[in-house]
C-alpha positions as CSV (number, residue, x, y, z in Angstrom):
1,X,3.3,-4.8,36.9
2,X,5.9,-3.8,34.4
3,X,7.7,-0.5,35.2
4,X,6.7,2.6,33.3
5,X,9.6,4.3,31.4
6,X,10.0,8.0,31.2
7,X,8.9,9.7,28.0
8,X,11.7,9.5,25.5
9,X,13.0,11.8,22.9
10,X,10.4,10.8,20.3
11,X,7.7,12.3,22.5
12,X,9.6,15.6,22.5
13,X,9.9,15.5,18.8
14,X,6.2,14.7,18.4
15,X,5.3,17.7,20.5
16,X,7.6,20.0,18.6
17,X,7.0,18.8,15.1
18,X,9.0,16.6,12.7
19,X,12.7,16.2,13.0
20,X,15.0,17.8,10.5
21,X,15.7,16.4,7.1
22,X,19.0,14.6,6.5
23,X,20.8,13.7,3.3
24,X,21.1,10.1,2.2
25,X,20.8,7.9,-0.9
26,X,18.2,5.3,-2.1
27,X,18.1,2.3,-4.3
28,X,15.4,-0.4,-4.8
29,X,15.1,-4.2,-4.7
30,X,12.5,-6.9,-4.7
31,X,10.8,-6.5,-8.1
32,X,8.0,-4.4,-9.4
33,X,5.4,-6.0,-7.2
34,X,7.5,-5.8,-4.0
35,X,7.2,-9.5,-3.4
36,X,11.0,-9.9,-3.0
37,X,11.0,-7.7,0.1
38,X,9.0,-10.1,2.2
39,X,10.8,-11.5,5.2
40,X,14.0,-9.7,6.1
41,X,16.2,-9.0,9.1
42,X,13.4,-7.6,11.3
43,X,11.6,-11.0,11.3
44,X,8.2,-9.8,10.2
45,X,7.7,-12.5,7.6
46,X,4.8,-11.7,5.3
47,X,4.8,-7.9,5.4
48,X,1.1,-7.7,4.5
49,X,0.2,-10.0,7.4
50,X,2.4,-7.9,9.7
51,X,0.6,-4.7,8.7
52,X,3.3,-3.1,6.6
53,X,2.6,-3.8,2.9
54,X,5.1,-2.9,0.2
55,X,6.0,0.6,1.3
56,X,9.1,-0.7,3.1
57,X,12.9,-0.4,3.0
58,X,16.1,-2.1,4.1
59,X,18.2,0.3,6.1
60,X,22.0,0.6,6.0
61,X,23.8,-0.4,9.2
62,X,24.1,3.1,10.6
63,X,20.2,3.5,10.4
64,X,19.3,-0.1,11.2
65,X,20.9,0.1,14.7
66,X,21.1,-3.6,15.2
67,X,17.4,-4.0,14.7
68,X,16.3,-1.3,17.1
69,X,14.9,0.7,14.2
70,X,12.7,-2.1,13.0
71,X,9.2,-0.8,12.4
72,X,10.1,2.9,12.3
73,X,8.8,5.1,9.6
74,X,10.7,7.5,7.3
75,X,9.6,10.1,4.9
76,X,11.8,10.1,1.9
77,X,12.0,12.7,-1.0
78,X,14.3,12.9,-3.9
79,X,17.0,15.6,-3.7
80,X,17.2,17.4,-7.0
81,X,20.1,19.7,-5.8
82,X,22.7,16.9,-5.7
83,X,24.4,14.8,-8.3
84,X,21.9,12.3,-9.7
85,X,19.0,14.6,-9.0
86,X,18.1,14.6,-12.7
87,X,16.6,11.1,-12.1
88,X,14.3,12.4,-9.4
89,X,10.5,12.9,-9.4
90,X,10.5,16.4,-8.0
91,X,8.0,17.3,-5.2
92,X,7.1,13.7,-4.4
93,X,7.5,12.2,-0.9
94,X,6.9,8.6,0.2
95,X,6.8,7.1,3.7
96,X,8.3,3.7,4.2
97,X,8.7,1.3,7.1
98,X,12.0,-0.2,8.1
99,X,11.7,-3.9,7.7
100,X,15.1,-5.2,6.7
101,X,18.9,-4.6,6.8
102,X,20.9,-3.6,3.8
103,X,24.4,-5.0,4.8
104,X,27.7,-3.6,3.5
105,X,29.1,-5.2,0.3
106,X,32.8,-5.3,0.9
107,X,33.4,-6.4,-2.7
108,X,32.8,-2.7,-3.5
109,X,34.9,0.2,-2.3
110,X,33.9,1.4,1.2
111,X,31.3,-1.4,1.4
112,X,29.1,0.0,-1.3
113,X,26.0,2.2,-0.8
114,X,25.2,0.4,2.5
115,X,28.8,0.7,3.7
116,X,29.6,1.8,7.3
117,X,28.5,5.4,8.1
118,X,26.4,5.8,5.0
119,X,22.6,6.5,5.5
120,X,21.0,4.5,2.7
121,X,17.6,3.1,2.0
122,X,17.2,0.1,-0.2
123,X,13.5,0.5,-0.9
124,X,10.9,-1.7,-2.4
125,X,10.6,-0.9,-6.1
126,X,6.9,0.3,-5.7
127,X,7.9,2.7,-3.0
128,X,11.1,3.9,-4.8
129,X,9.2,4.6,-8.0
130,X,7.3,7.4,-6.2
131,X,10.4,9.5,-6.0
132,X,12.8,8.3,-8.7
133,X,13.0,7.1,-12.3
134,X,13.5,3.4,-12.2
135,X,16.2,3.3,-14.9
136,X,18.5,5.4,-12.7
137,X,18.9,2.7,-10.0
138,X,20.1,5.1,-7.3
139,X,19.0,8.7,-6.4
140,X,20.1,11.2,-3.7
141,X,17.4,11.7,-1.1
142,X,16.5,13.7,2.0
143,X,14.8,11.7,4.8
144,X,13.4,12.2,8.2
145,X,11.8,9.8,10.8
146,X,8.1,10.4,11.1
147,X,5.2,9.1,13.1
148,X,3.8,5.8,11.9
149,X,0.1,5.5,11.1
150,X,-1.2,1.9,11.3
151,X,-4.5,0.2,10.7
152,X,-5.7,-1.9,13.7
153,X,-3.8,-2.9,16.8
154,X,-0.4,-4.2,17.7
155,X,0.1,-7.9,16.8
156,X,2.2,-10.6,18.6
157,X,3.6,-13.5,16.6
158,X,4.6,-16.4,18.9
159,X,7.4,-18.8,18.2
160,X,9.9,-20.7,20.4
161,X,9.7,-24.0,22.4
162,X,8.3,-25.3,25.7
163,X,10.9,-23.3,27.7
164,X,11.7,-20.4,25.4
165,X,9.3,-17.8,24.0
166,X,10.2,-15.7,20.9
167,X,7.7,-13.0,20.2
168,X,7.6,-10.8,17.0
169,X,6.0,-7.5,17.9
170,X,4.3,-6.0,14.8
171,X,2.2,-3.2,13.5
172,X,3.2,-0.5,16.0
173,X,2.0,3.0,15.4
174,X,3.6,6.2,16.8
175,X,7.4,5.7,16.9
176,X,6.9,2.3,15.3
177,X,9.6,0.4,17.3
178,X,9.9,-1.4,20.6
179,X,11.9,0.0,23.4
180,X,11.1,-2.7,26.0
181,X,8.7,-5.6,26.3
182,X,7.3,-7.9,29.0
183,X,5.2,-11.1,29.0
184,X,2.9,-12.5,31.7
185,X,1.3,-15.9,32.0
186,X,-1.9,-16.6,34.0
187,X,0.3,-18.1,36.7
188,X,3.3,-15.7,36.6
189,X,4.1,-12.1,37.3
190,X,5.5,-9.8,34.5
191,X,8.6,-11.2,33.0
192,X,10.9,-8.8,31.2
193,X,11.9,-9.8,27.7
194,X,15.1,-9.0,25.8
195,X,15.7,-8.3,22.1
196,X,16.8,-11.5,20.3
197,X,17.0,-10.2,16.8
198,X,15.2,-7.6,14.7
199,X,11.7,-7.1,16.2
200,X,11.8,-10.4,18.0
201,X,11.8,-10.4,21.8
202,X,12.6,-13.4,24.0
203,X,11.7,-14.8,27.4
204,X,13.4,-17.8,28.9
205,X,10.2,-19.1,30.5
206,X,7.9,-22.1,30.1
207,X,4.5,-20.5,29.4
208,X,2.8,-23.3,27.4
209,X,-0.8,-23.8,28.6
210,X,-1.1,-20.4,30.1
211,X,-3.0,-17.4,28.7
212,X,-0.6,-14.6,27.7
213,X,-0.6,-10.9,28.3
214,X,2.1,-8.5,27.0
215,X,3.3,-5.1,27.9
216,X,5.4,-2.8,25.6
217,X,7.1,0.5,25.9
218,X,7.6,2.1,22.5
219,X,10.9,3.9,21.7
220,X,8.7,7.0,22.0
221,X,8.2,6.3,25.6
222,X,4.5,5.2,25.6
223,X,3.6,2.2,27.7
224,X,0.7,-0.1,27.0
225,X,-0.5,-3.4,28.6
226,X,-2.1,-5.8,26.2
227,X,-4.0,-8.0,28.6
228,X,-5.3,-11.5,27.7
229,X,-3.8,-11.3,24.2
230,X,-3.5,-15.1,23.7
231,X,-5.8,-17.8,25.2
232,X,-4.3,-20.7,27.2
233,X,-4.6,-22.9,24.1
234,X,-2.3,-20.6,22.0
235,X,0.0,-22.3,19.6
236,X,3.5,-21.6,18.3
237,X,3.5,-20.1,14.8
238,X,0.3,-18.2,15.4
239,X,-0.1,-14.4,15.5
240,X,-2.5,-12.7,17.9
241,X,-4.0,-9.3,17.2
242,X,-5.1,-6.6,19.7
243,X,-7.2,-3.5,19.6
244,X,-4.7,-1.1,21.1
245,X,-1.9,0.8,19.4
246,X,0.6,3.6,20.1
247,X,0.3,7.3,19.5
248,X,4.0,8.0,20.1
């Protein structure tokens, strides 16, 4: 059985209320319908199929945290008190999911808006239009991480090869992101996985022909076993849904 981890900081924040607001900036990409935001550095592919839709954002490096922030939710509101605030829609707040990386652009001074140390959200245009006037292009914001509310259960997308399993863990509620993950075949014990990239976790194991169970600890510290998620005849390229999800 996979070990249970101690309740992490998110659980403390959830008990005490939302974290404090922090200053940042926001731009948009992907077109008016958000179609250009599909895929991305978290590896979710089609964001509708993964449970996230178009209210999403690419995070600057300091927020992305090498993919550990994939799936987390952020409430964002325009900051009328700072330069550029005249392009805000005052009083509006939108919640987005982290689904991509906004890398630095070193052709610009300091790496541009997504340069090192800058908290920046490159949001889908539909999400961004809730808080800013599209003609502005960039607005000052206040943001905070918030609890994710999801429809349905956690999903596991399976890729890899006969001796290598790559699993995309999708649609997490609560803290929204994965802290640790395990896989178990019908003929094995629990095998601890490691993060490969984004929200993709790997196991160097040959599990073809075995039914698969998964166990996940969220970054909030909640541990859930997803037993008998995929039947013995599972296939690479398929995603398997569950009926369980995280509260923190």
